[in-house]
N, C-alpha and C positions, 0 to 999 in steps of 0.2 A: 301469447302466453299459454302454456300448457300447464295450468295449476294442479290438475289432478295428480300429477306425478309428485308434488310436494305433500299433498294430502295422503296419497297411497304409501309414499315412503315412510311416513310417520305412523301408520296404522299397521296392525298385524293382519294377516290374512283372515283370522276370525272376525276382526273389526270390519273389514271390507265386506265379507260375507254377510255379516249382520246388516250392514247399511244396504246391501243389495236386497236382502230378504224383507226389509221394512219399507223400502222405497216402492213407489209406483211409477210406471212408465207413463209419460204424458206426450202426446203428439201435438205439435204446433204447426199451424199453417202460416204461410207468409203474412205478416201483419198482426198475428196474435200477440197479446201482451202477456208476458210472463210475470213481470214485476211492474207495478205502477208507482211512480213517484208519489210520496206522501202517504202511501197505503202500507199498513203492516205486512210483513212477510213472515208467514208461518211454516215455511219450508225452506230447506237447503236444496239447491238444484245442482246436478251434474249433467253438462251437455253431452249427449251420446252420439248425436248427428246433426248436421246442419250448422247454421250460424245465427247468432242473435246479435243485435246492436244494443249498446248501452247509451242512452240519450238523456240529456238534461231536459228540464221542463220545456225549454224554448226549442227543442228539437235538435240542438246541437249534439252531434255524435262524439262521444269521448272514448268509446272502445268498441271493439268487435271481438265477440267470444266465439269459439267453435269447440270441436270435439275435445273432451278432457278438461274443459274449463269449468269453473264453480261460479255459481250465481247465488247471491243472498248471504254470503259469508259475513259481510260487514254487518248487516241487520242482525244476524245470528249472534255475533259477538257483542255489538253495542246495544242491541234491543231498541233501536230507533228505527223509524220508518225510513226508507231509502230516499235519497235526493234525486235519483235517477229512475228511469223506466227501462225495462229490458223487453225488446220487441224482436220477434222472429223476422229475420231478413229473408229466410227461405224455409221451406219445410224443415222442421227440426224435431228432435226427440230429446227429452230430458228425463232424468230419474229424479223425481221429487221425494224428498225424505222429510217427513213431519218434524218439526222442531220439538214438539211435545215428546215424540218418542225418543229423540236424541237426549233430551233433558232427563227423561226417565231412566235411560241407560246409564247416564252420568251418576245418578243416585245409586243405581244398582251395582255399578262397576267403576269406582273412582279412577282406577288406573286407565280405563278407557278414556275418561274425561281428560286426564293429563295427556294422553297420547293425542287425542283429537285436538285440544287446544294448542299443543305444541306444533302439530302438523299445520294448523291454521296460521300460527305465528310465523312459521318459516315461509309459508306461502305468501302471506301478506308483506313479510319483509322483502322477499324476492320481487314481488310486484311493485313495491316501492322503489327498489333499485332499478328495475326496467323503466318506470315512469321517470325517474330522476335522470337516467341516461337519455331518455327520449327528449326531455325538456332541455337538458344540456346540448343535445344535437341541434334542436331547433334554435337555441340562443346562439350557437356557433354559426348556423345559416344566417341568422339575422345580422350578426356582426360582419360576416362576409358580404351580405348585401349592402350594408352601411359602408364598409370599406370600399366596395365597388362604386357605390353612388359618390362617395367622397373623391375617389380617383377620377371619375367621369367629370365632376364638377371642376376639379382642379385642371384637368386637361382643357375643358371648355374655356375656362378662364384664361389659361395660357394661350390658347388658340386665338381667342378674341383679342387679347392684348398684342399678340404678334401681328395679327391681321389688321389691327387699327392704327 
């Protein structure tokens, strides 16, 4: 998923320059936790280098994010603590943009807020489409596995019947 393209496509150059000007570069080492499940997220992150893993509390990996991906957008929109943790899989760099500054900019420039939320909506919609396609592909694989097992069982049953 390269979500930054959806965010960037919805924002003006001035919007992007503003985000860059208020953001701070954060370097992560392998194993560093960027986002912790259950803890509030006060920044929006753009992955600039490296890879981070998105994991459930039990450690199950649900996604891998890399250059151009956005982290913390769901907590930004919903204002709920995340259900997942985001952990650096390798050295990584992210641009961290404080939520407070983005919200202040919304108050100062409502048109920016409209562009920003529309860009997030397009991104989240595309991510849902990608996730749905992945789930459908897995279901197709499961059906193929079931069909294969059924065919093998049928063959075995016929073989035993003819041999007996």
